[in-house]
N, C-alpha and C positions, 0 to 999 in steps of 0.2 A: 560333427563338433569340431570347431576351430581349435588347433593346439594352441595352448596358452603361450602367448608372447607379450612382450613390454609394448604397451600403445603410448604409454606417457611416461617419462623418467625424467625427474628433477633430481639433480645431484649437485649439491652443496651450494646451492642457488642463494645468492645476496644480490638485491637489486642496487642500481648505482646511486640513486638518492637515499641518503641516510634516513631521512623522514618515513621510508617505506620499509625500513629492515625489519624482521622478524627477530626474537631473542636469539636465535641462533641459525645458522645457514639451514636452507629446507631441503630435505631429501624425502621423495615419494616416488613411489610407482605404481602404476595403473596396468593392469594385465587385462588380455582380452577376456572376453565374458564376465568381468567384473563391472558391478554396477555402485557406484560410491556416492555417499553423502558427507559432505564438509560440514560439520555441526558445531556450533558456538554461540554464545551471547551476542548480543549487539555490540558492533565496535571490536569483535574478534579477531577480524583480518580475513572473513571468509571471502568477501567480493575482492579483495586484494590479491589473493592467491589464485582467484579466478583469472583476474588481469596479468598475472605473470604466465599462466598458462597459454594466455593468447598474445604473449609478447607485446602487451601494452606499455610497459615499462622496461628499460634498458637493464642490461645485466653488468655486474661489476665483476663478480666470481661465480663459478660454475656454469650450468647448462641445463637446458631444457630440450630432451629429445622426444621424437616421435617415432613409432614403428609403422608407419603407414605412409603411403605414396601421396602425392597431391599436394596443393597449396594450403598452407597453415589455416590461412583464413577462410578457406573454403571448407574445411574439415573440421574446424574446431568452431562451434556456434556457440552463443550465450545468449540467453534472455531474461531480461530484467524489465519490471515495469516501466521504467524510464525510457525503454526502447521505442515509444511512441516517438521520440525526436529525430529518429532517424527515418521517419515515414512521412514527415510532411514538413512545410516549412515553418518552424516555429517563430520566425519572426513576424509572421504574417498571421499567428493564430494566439489566442489568450483566453484566459481560464472561462470567462462568460460567453465567448462566441459561440460555442455548441446551443446554446438557447436563443440565437439571433439567427432566424433561418434565412434572412436576405443576406446573410455575411458568410454563409459557407457553401456557395457554390463551387469554388475552386478546390476545395477539401474531396479527395478522393473516395469512392466507395469502396466496401470491403472486396465487392468484385472485382474493381479493377486493380486492386492489388494483390489480389490471390489468382485472378484469372480462372477459367473453367478447369476442372480437373481433369486432367490426362494421365491414364494408365490406371490399373487396377488399384495401386496401393494409395494414389491421390484420391481418387472417388470413396475408397474406404476410409480414409481421413476425414474427407468431407462427411460423409454419412455418419461416421461414429461421434464426432464432435457436434454433429446437427448443426454444422455453420450454415446452412441454406437460408435460416429464418434470419440471418444479419446480412446476407450478400448485398442487399441493396442499400443499407445504412451508410451513411457518409462515416469516416472515420472518427470524426469528432463527438458523433452520437452515440457511440458504443459506451455502454456501462463499464464499470470497473472490471467485473467478472468477465464481459464478453469481449474487453481489449484484451485481457490475459489468454482467452482461449484463441483469438484471432492470432497473436503474437506466436503462440504455441503453434497452431496449424501452419502457418507461414513458415516459421522455420523447419517444421518436420517435412515440409514438401520440398526443400532443398536436399535431402537426405544427408545430413552431416555424419561423419564418423564418431565424433565426440559432441554431445550436448550438455551444457552446463545451464541450469535454471535456477535462477534466484528466487527464494521462496515461491515455487510456482502454485502452491494452493490457496495462498491467501486470496482473498477477492472471489472465491468460487463458491457457490453454493453446494449442498451436499451432494446433489447428482452430477453437478459437473465435477466434482472432486472425485468421484467414483469412477466418470468417464475418462477423465486425466489419467489416472493412475492404470487403469486398464489400457488405454491407447500406449502409455509409454512402456508397459510391461510386452504389450504385443510388438512394439516396435524393436525392444531388446532383443525379442526372440526371432523375429523374422527378417530383420536387417542386420545385425550383429552390431546394433548401435550402443556407444558406451555412453551412459547416464552419469552426470555427477550433479546431485542437488546441493544448494546451500540452504540450509535450514537453521532456524534458529529455535526449534522445539522438537525434541525427541519424539514425540507423539505424533509428529508428521513423517516419520520414515515409514515409506511404504515397503510392502514385503519383498519387492523384486530387488530392493538395494541389498548387496552382499558384503560391503564392508564399508567403514566409518573412519573417518579422520577427524579427530575431535581437535578444537582450537579455543584458545582463550587468552586474551591478550597477546596476540601476535606470536603465539608460543604453540609449536605443532606436538601434540601427544602422539603416542605411538598409534599406528593404524591397528585398528581391531574389525575383527568380523563383526556383522550385525547382530549375532546372537549374544556374543561377549560383550559387545557394548551395553546392549539393552539390560543384560544381567547385572552389570556393574555399577551398583547403586552409588558406591564411593564416588565413583568417577563423574557419575550424572551430578550429583550433589555438589561436587566440586566445580563442575561448568556452569551450573544453573542453581546455586545456593537459593534457600528460601529468603525471603525479604520479609524479615519480622519488625522492620523501622515502623512502628505505630505512633511516631513523635511529630506527627505532621501538625503544624500550625498555619493556616492557610492566610495569605493576606486578605484584609478586608478594606475595600474602598469606603473610608469613613465619611465622604462627601456624599455617598447615595445611601438615600432609604431604602426601605423595603418596598417592593413595587406594589402597588395597591390594585393594578388591573385586574378584571375579572376573569376574562378569556384570553388567553395569549394568543391562540389560533382557531380560526373559525372558516371551513371551506364548504360552500355550498355549491353542489352541482357542478363542479369543476370538470372542464374538458380542455385537452391539450392536444393539439393535432400538428403535424407537421406534413403538409400536403395530403398524402393518401394514409399516411401513419397515424394512428389514434394512439397515444400514450396513455392518458388518463381519460374517463369517460364516467360523468357522473358521480364523481368522488365527493363524499361528505365526510368531514371530519371535524371534532372539536376538541381541543385541548386547552383546558382551566388552568390558571394560574396554580403553580406549585405542584402539577401532575408530573408524573415520571412514566414515560411511554417507550416502548419499543415499537420500531417500524421495520416490520418484516416482509418478506418475499423474494422469490428466487431471482437470479440474475437476469435482468432484462424487464423487469415487472414495472418500473417506473419510479423508483425511490429515489434515485438522483433527481429526478424532473420533478417530484414533490417537493423535494428540499429546495431546488432552484426557485421555487415560488416563493417560499418562506424566506430566503434569505436574500430575496430582491435581485437575483441574478436573471430571472426571465422575465420579459416583457409581456408574456401572457396572462401575467397575475392582472393586469388592468382589463382583460377582456373577460374576467370571471369575477364573482363575487367571493370575496376572501377579505376576512378581519385580522389583523394583527394587533395584539396588545389593546383591545376593545375599539381599534380605529379601521374603517374600512381602507383598503388599498385604493389608491387614486384620489384620495381626497384632500392632496396637498402636502403629505409627507415627502420627503427626499428619500431616495435609498439609503443616503447616510444616517437619517432618521432612525430608519429600521435597523441598519446594521450595527450601530452603536449599541444596541441591547442584546446583541446575539453574539455568542462565541461559537465558532464554527470549526471544524476540520473535517475533511474529507479525502478518499483516495484522490479524487480528481483535482483537489486543491494542491494535495502533495505533488501530483503528476505535472502541474504547470508551474510549480514554485521554484525557478530557475533563477533565483536572486543570489548570485554569488559575494555574499556580503557576510560580514562577522555575525556569529550565531545570535549575539545580543539584538542585533539590528533585525534580524527576522522575528524574534519574540516581541519586540518593541512594536514591529508593524501592526500587531493586533490593534494596537490603540486607534489606528487610522484606518482599520478596515481594508487595507490594501494589500493586494497581492505584490509584497515588494516595498520598499520603505520611501515615501515621498514627503515625509516630515520629518524633523529631528526631535527625538524624545525629551522631554524636560528630563533634567536632574531627578526628579521623583518618580518619574515614569521608567526611568532605567534603573533606579533601584528596585522597584516593583518586577521589573522584568527580570533581573538578576535573582529576586527571591523567588519567582516562579521557576526559573531555571534550577534553582538549588532544589525545590520541591521535586522536580522532575528527575534530578541527578546528572543534569547537564551543564550544571554552571562552569565546570571545569573546561568547558568547549566556547566560552563565551568569545573569544578572539579567534576561534578556528572558521575559517570560510564554510559556509553551508554546504557548497557542492563537492566539499573533500570529505564530508563526513558520511559515515554509513545510513543506509536508508532507515534503519531503526532510530539512529542518533538523529536524523531529520523528522522522524515521525514525533519523538519525544518533544522537539522544538517546536513544532506545529502546535502540538497539546498546549504546551506552556502559552503558546500565542492565542490559543482560543480563550484561556482562562485569565489572561491578564488584565481584561476590563471588568473583571467581577460582573458578568454579562446576567440579564434576568431569563434569558433562554440559551439553554445549552444544548447545540446539535452535534453529536458525536457520529459520524459516519465511519463504520468499521475502524474506530481509534486505536485498536490495539494491533492492526496491521503489522505483520513482520516484526512484532516486540518478541524478545525471549520470556521465560517464564517469570523472572524475578521483575522485570519491567511491567508485565501484565498485571502483575500482584500491586505493584505499586501505584500504577494509574487506575486500577480498580478502587483503592481505597482512597485516593484523591477524588476521584469521581464521587463516592459516596459521602465523603466528609463534606465537599462543596455542596452536594444535593440536601444536606442536613439543614442549611440555611432556609429561613421562610422566603417565600417569592421566589424560588429557584425552579424554573421547568425543565425537563431533560426529556430529549428525543434522542434515542439510542439505536442505531442500525447495526444489524451484525446478522451473520449466517451461523454463528456460534451460539446457542441457546445458554451454553454453561458460561459464556461471557456477560452474559447480561447482569448488570449491577443488582443485588437485593433490593433497592429502593425501587426498582421498575414492578409495577404492579398492573399496568394496563398495555395492551398491545393493539396495534391496528396493522391488517395485513394486507398487502397487494398481491393480486394474483397473476400467474404467468400470462403471457400475450400469445402463448404457443396453441 
């Protein structure tokens, strides 16, 4: 057993830029053998603190010292979902590209990026994460959960001394979450790896975590052991208060009537293939107007592909028998005719949403169904966008640039974007990704209230059964391809 020594020490740290300051200089020590979780609500400063640890921001006062040899950038690694942008040339990739097989030849495969495993530990990582099934896939074709798994495997293969993971469990199905927890625990035991998790939910704290650093509003609370934190209900309630605001009054587009179509979606013997890979085969599904469905299935089962057909992002819709809003696809409607009736948010959309413009413009882009705003909102549309931002609790961010916000704040803006045009069909793919407890409550109530309106159809995707809105009374389940 290694004698405990200081691995990371932050002493009276104050960043150079005043807009990055915490409420007080930061003091924190991580000792060898300790595994930490930095936990707090959305926008509390978790990612910013992780950036300080990696020297991504200049220091005005204080210092950050490490207790190990080697280059800091090699020894301290961080994983966040946005890390996809370091793996491929995003100037030549775009949100819909994964569904256009002729435009993906230059995107590397998982095998090309990971290589073949060398050494016992690498082989064990490959086997434990069951990565073999994705090795031949091009990176752009990975599902949200598969991408998260790939990023973790890729980083573990570099044998870092400190590994920071930003909400690592979101996007993973139950089996993958268990595998991830087991692998991280094994890595801490076998390699002396220091783990720092950034979490927005106390229920996500795994048993191998030994210490907690609570955060809220860029204020560092006193560090606690895992046991003391979980038993301190007063502190947990202070960090994550119940959201009891039920006074929501949702905007209504008075120019729209209640949709009178009979069938929102009908799919007949759908088959989707990319080369030798079969994603969907013989799929039949009918969703009627005003129905509320859960779309379920493990990572890699084809949920994202199925949704890409509905949202008119996948050209293979034209090669299949498929109806939307009582109309057969390919009968003369444009993709914009389809999209204007659908509100949509997904991990993939969030991943590719890299428009660094004011938050209100991000929400306003929902009127035009673009990943990025290509038309200016009318004054009436901007008022509606601000109203939806207020409902989701992010109206105070209206002038902040999108890429300067936390991932939870970004998700709330993209949710407001999905609702802004009062859609007939609402497709919510893992909508609560990365949200803290209070925001999950808020979003859940907004969904329920919206779906009480006549003529509103819902498709809800989640790996967490307890997150399903109570209005969902039907389920369609896809099976694993393994």
